[in-house]
C-alpha positions as CSV (number, residue, x, y, z in Angstrom):
1,M,-0.4,0.0,0.2
2,A,0.9,3.5,-0.7
3,R,0.3,6.5,1.5
4,A,0.3,10.4,0.7
5,L,0.6,12.6,2.9
6,T,-0.7,16.0,2.7
7,T,-0.4,19.2,5.3
8,L,-2.6,22.0,5.2
9,G,-0.4,25.5,5.6
10,Q,-1.8,28.7,7.0
11,S,-1.9,30.1,3.0
12,H,-5.0,27.7,2.5
13,S,-2.5,25.7,0.1
14,L,-1.7,21.9,0.3
15,T,1.8,20.4,-0.2
16,S,2.3,17.1,-0.8
17,S,5.0,14.6,-0.1
18,L,3.8,11.9,-2.6
19,R,3.7,12.9,-6.6
20,E,4.0,9.9,-8.2
21,L,3.3,6.0,-7.4
22,T,3.6,3.1,-9.1
23,L,2.0,-0.3,-8.4
24,C,1.2,-3.6,-9.8
25,E,-1.7,-4.5,-10.9
26,G,-3.7,-6.7,-8.3
27,D,-1.9,-4.4,-5.4
28,D,-4.2,-2.7,-3.1
29,L,-3.5,1.6,-3.5
30,K,-4.0,3.5,0.0
31,L,-3.8,7.5,-0.4
32,T,-4.5,9.4,3.1
33,A,-4.5,12.9,3.7
34,E,-2.6,14.7,7.1
35,F,-5.8,15.5,9.7
36,Q,-6.6,18.7,10.1
37,A,-9.8,20.0,12.3
38,G,-12.8,21.1,10.9
39,A,-11.4,19.7,7.5
40,R,-13.7,18.5,4.6
41,Y,-11.8,15.7,2.3
42,T,-12.9,14.7,-1.0
43,W,-10.5,12.6,-3.6
44,E,-11.1,12.6,-7.1
45,T,-9.9,9.2,-8.6
46,A,-8.3,8.6,-12.5
47,D,-11.9,7.1,-13.5
48,S,-13.7,10.1,-12.2
49,K,-15.3,8.6,-8.9
50,M,-16.0,11.1,-5.8
51,I,-14.8,9.5,-2.5
52,A,-15.5,12.1,0.6
53,N,-13.0,10.8,2.8
54,R,-9.9,11.6,4.2
55,D,-8.4,8.1,3.4
56,L,-8.6,6.5,-0.4
57,I,-8.2,2.7,-0.3
58,R,-8.6,0.8,-3.3
59,H,-8.6,-3.0,-3.5
60,K,-6.9,-4.7,-6.4
61,V,-6.3,-1.9,-8.6
62,T,-6.4,-2.8,-12.7
63,P,-4.9,-0.6,-15.3
64,A,-8.0,1.2,-15.8
65,M,-7.5,2.7,-12.2
66,Q,-4.3,4.6,-13.3
67,G,-4.5,8.3,-14.0
68,T,-4.2,11.4,-11.7
69,Y,-5.6,11.6,-8.2
70,T,-7.0,14.6,-6.8
71,L,-7.4,15.6,-3.0
72,S,-9.5,18.8,-2.2
73,V,-9.7,20.1,1.0
74,L,-12.3,22.5,2.3
75,L,-11.3,24.2,5.5
76,N,-12.8,27.7,6.9
77,G,-13.9,28.0,3.2
78,C,-11.2,27.9,1.5
79,T,-10.7,24.9,-0.8
80,A,-6.9,23.8,-1.9
81,T,-5.9,20.6,-4.0
82,A,-2.8,18.6,-4.7
83,K,-2.5,15.4,-6.8
84,V,-0.7,12.7,-7.2
85,Q,0.1,10.6,-10.0
86,V,-0.9,6.9,-10.0
87,N,0.9,4.3,-12.4
88,I,-0.2,0.5,-12.8
89,I,2.0,-1.7,-14.6
90,P,-0.8,-4.4,-16.0
91,K,0.2,-8.1,-14.8
92,P,1.8,-9.7,-18.2
93,N,-0.6,-11.5,-20.4
94,A,0.3,-14.9,-22.0
95,G,-3.2,-15.9,-23.4
96,S,-5.4,-19.2,-22.5
97,D,-4.4,-22.4,-23.4
98,G,-5.2,-24.0,-26.4
99,T,-5.0,-27.4,-28.8
100,L,-3.3,-27.7,-32.1
101,V,-3.6,-30.1,-35.0
102,L,-0.5,-30.4,-37.1
103,L,0.4,-32.5,-40.5
104,E,1.7,-35.7,-40.1
105,G,5.6,-35.2,-39.7
106,Q,5.3,-30.8,-39.7
107,T,6.7,-28.8,-37.1
108,P,4.8,-25.7,-35.4
109,S,6.0,-22.3,-36.6
110,E,5.6,-19.8,-33.7
111,S,2.7,-17.5,-36.0
112,M,1.0,-21.3,-35.3
113,L,1.2,-21.9,-32.0
114,F,0.1,-18.1,-31.3
115,S,-2.5,-18.6,-33.2
116,A,-3.9,-21.5,-30.8
117,L,-3.6,-19.5,-27.7
118,G,-6.6,-18.0,-26.8
119,G,-7.3,-14.1,-26.0
120,Q,-4.4,-11.6,-26.8
121,P,-0.9,-12.8,-25.5
122,D,1.6,-9.9,-24.7
123,L,4.9,-10.3,-27.6
124,G,7.9,-10.4,-26.2
125,G,7.4,-13.8,-24.4
126,T,9.4,-17.3,-25.0
127,W,8.1,-20.6,-25.9
128,T,9.3,-24.1,-24.5
129,H,8.7,-27.3,-25.1
130,K,8.3,-30.6,-23.7
131,G,6.2,-33.5,-25.2
132,Q,2.7,-32.5,-26.9
133,Y,2.8,-29.6,-24.7
134,Y,4.2,-26.1,-26.0
135,T,4.5,-23.4,-23.3
136,Y,4.4,-19.8,-23.3
137,T,5.9,-17.5,-21.2
138,V,5.5,-13.8,-20.4
139,T,7.7,-12.2,-17.4
140,G,6.2,-8.6,-15.4
141,K,8.1,-5.9,-16.2
142,A,10.0,-4.4,-12.9
143,P,9.3,-3.8,-10.2
144,C,6.4,-6.7,-10.8
145,N,8.0,-10.1,-10.4
146,T,5.3,-12.2,-11.5
147,N,5.0,-14.5,-15.4
148,A,2.2,-15.5,-16.9
149,S,1.9,-18.7,-19.0
150,A,-0.6,-20.5,-21.7
151,R,-0.1,-23.8,-23.2
152,V,-0.8,-25.0,-26.6
153,H,-1.3,-29.0,-26.4
154,I,-0.2,-30.8,-30.0
155,T,-3.2,-33.4,-29.6
156,N,-2.5,-35.1,-32.7
157,T,-1.5,-35.5,-36.2
158,F,-3.6,-34.7,-39.4
159,R,-2.9,-36.8,-42.4
160,I,-5.2,-35.0,-45.7
161,P,-7.7,-37.4,-46.5
162,N,-6.9,-38.8,-50.0
163,G,-10.7,-39.7,-51.1
164,F,-13.9,-38.1,-50.6
165,S,-17.5,-39.0,-52.1
166,P,-19.6,-35.9,-53.0
167,N,-22.6,-38.3,-54.0
168,G,-25.3,-36.2,-51.6
169,D,-25.8,-38.6,-48.7
170,A,-24.1,-36.2,-46.9
171,I,-21.4,-38.6,-45.5
172,N,-17.7,-37.1,-47.0
173,D,-19.4,-35.0,-49.3
174,V,-17.0,-32.4,-49.5
175,W,-13.0,-32.6,-48.9
176,V,-11.5,-31.3,-45.8
177,T,-8.2,-31.0,-46.0
178,L,-6.9,-29.2,-42.9
179,P,-9.5,-28.8,-39.6
180,N,-9.9,-24.6,-39.7
181,I,-8.0,-24.4,-42.6
182,S,-9.8,-20.9,-43.5
183,T,-9.1,-19.4,-40.1
184,Q,-5.6,-20.8,-39.5
185,Y,-4.1,-20.8,-42.9
186,P,-6.5,-17.7,-44.2
187,Q,-4.1,-17.0,-47.2
188,N,-3.8,-20.6,-48.5
189,E,-4.6,-21.5,-52.2
190,L,-6.0,-25.0,-53.6
191,L,-5.3,-26.0,-57.2
192,V,-6.4,-29.3,-58.4
193,F,-5.2,-31.4,-61.5
194,N,-6.7,-33.8,-63.7
195,R,-4.2,-36.8,-65.5
196,R,-3.9,-33.9,-68.3
197,N,-2.1,-31.4,-65.9
198,E,-5.0,-29.1,-66.7
199,I,-6.4,-27.2,-63.8
200,V,-10.0,-28.1,-63.0
201,Y,-10.4,-26.5,-59.5
202,Q,-9.3,-23.8,-58.1
203,A,-9.8,-21.6,-54.5
204,R,-7.9,-18.9,-52.4
205,P,-8.9,-19.4,-49.8
206,Y,-9.7,-22.9,-49.9
207,K,-12.4,-23.4,-47.3
208,N,-13.2,-27.6,-46.8
209,D,-16.1,-27.2,-49.6
210,W,-15.0,-28.8,-52.5
211,N,-17.7,-31.3,-54.0
212,G,-15.9,-32.3,-56.9
213,K,-17.3,-29.7,-59.0
214,A,-15.3,-27.6,-61.9
215,T,-14.4,-24.0,-61.3
216,N,-12.0,-23.9,-64.8
217,S,-14.4,-23.3,-67.5
218,R,-11.4,-23.5,-69.8
219,V,-11.6,-27.7,-69.8
220,F,-15.1,-27.7,-67.8
221,K,-17.7,-25.9,-67.7
222,A,-18.3,-24.5,-64.1
223,Q,-19.9,-26.2,-61.8
224,V,-19.9,-29.5,-64.1
225,T,-19.4,-32.7,-62.0
226,L,-15.8,-33.7,-62.5
227,P,-15.9,-37.7,-63.4
228,E,-14.9,-40.0,-61.0
229,G,-11.2,-40.5,-60.7
230,P,-8.0,-39.5,-59.1
231,Y,-6.7,-35.8,-59.3
232,Y,-3.8,-34.0,-57.9
233,Y,-3.8,-31.3,-55.8
234,L,-1.0,-28.6,-54.4
235,L,-2.2,-26.7,-51.5
236,A,0.1,-23.6,-50.7
237,L,-0.7,-22.9,-46.8
238,N,1.0,-19.1,-47.6
239,D,2.2,-19.1,-43.8
240,K,5.6,-18.5,-43.0
241,S,7.4,-21.5,-43.5
242,K,5.8,-21.3,-47.3
243,T,4.6,-24.9,-46.9
244,V,3.4,-26.1,-49.8
245,L,1.5,-29.7,-49.7
246,K,0.8,-32.2,-52.5
247,G,-0.6,-35.3,-53.2
248,W,-3.6,-37.2,-54.8
249,V,-7.4,-37.2,-54.0
250,Y,-9.8,-39.9,-55.6
251,I,-13.4,-38.7,-56.2
252,K,-15.9,-41.9,-55.6
253,Y,-19.4,-41.3,-56.1
């Protein structure tokens, strides 16, 4: 806790022994004025609250309470004021725990790990890895000695399916490449080729919604159902690692 001692002199002006104060988020703030018989005390807080008391006590302060605190003292018909600047250092924020599904054999990049965390974690922290968990730790700013951490759990690895059956039975009617591909890799691009190396389907970004119909009118009319058989794909994730996935997928009606 902190104490601001103020004295009302014969000139009816206030002098303050405390001009500025720095606290950590979650600390208690206490500001108090020296007692003067017959005086009336009013504190105005940084968030515009008026407190008619000689003592100002605020528990578990937050950054929203940061700013200038003004004490007004009324004595013998005269009012004098004193100000204290209160700085509040926020707690470090590492976000909240998350999960991440990786491709088989893939190592997550830092941007992938960040995208799996919940909330809005502070930048400048450090990552550590143990087993199926990546832990992000943010160190508090001095003089606050608190740290925050959050973990990303690698739940399993994922292999892109090499077939789907868009026959209208609501089972595997669209080709699901990667879970949440359009949010995790919003700049991705998918190209699908036939045996003659002609592009028959193209999407940027791909949203796991290909139902076996063509999009390239130079080969097939748009939205024409493609023949059953194997097709070859290039899936550029356009992430920081410039990952490009390729393989084949079979359409079976």
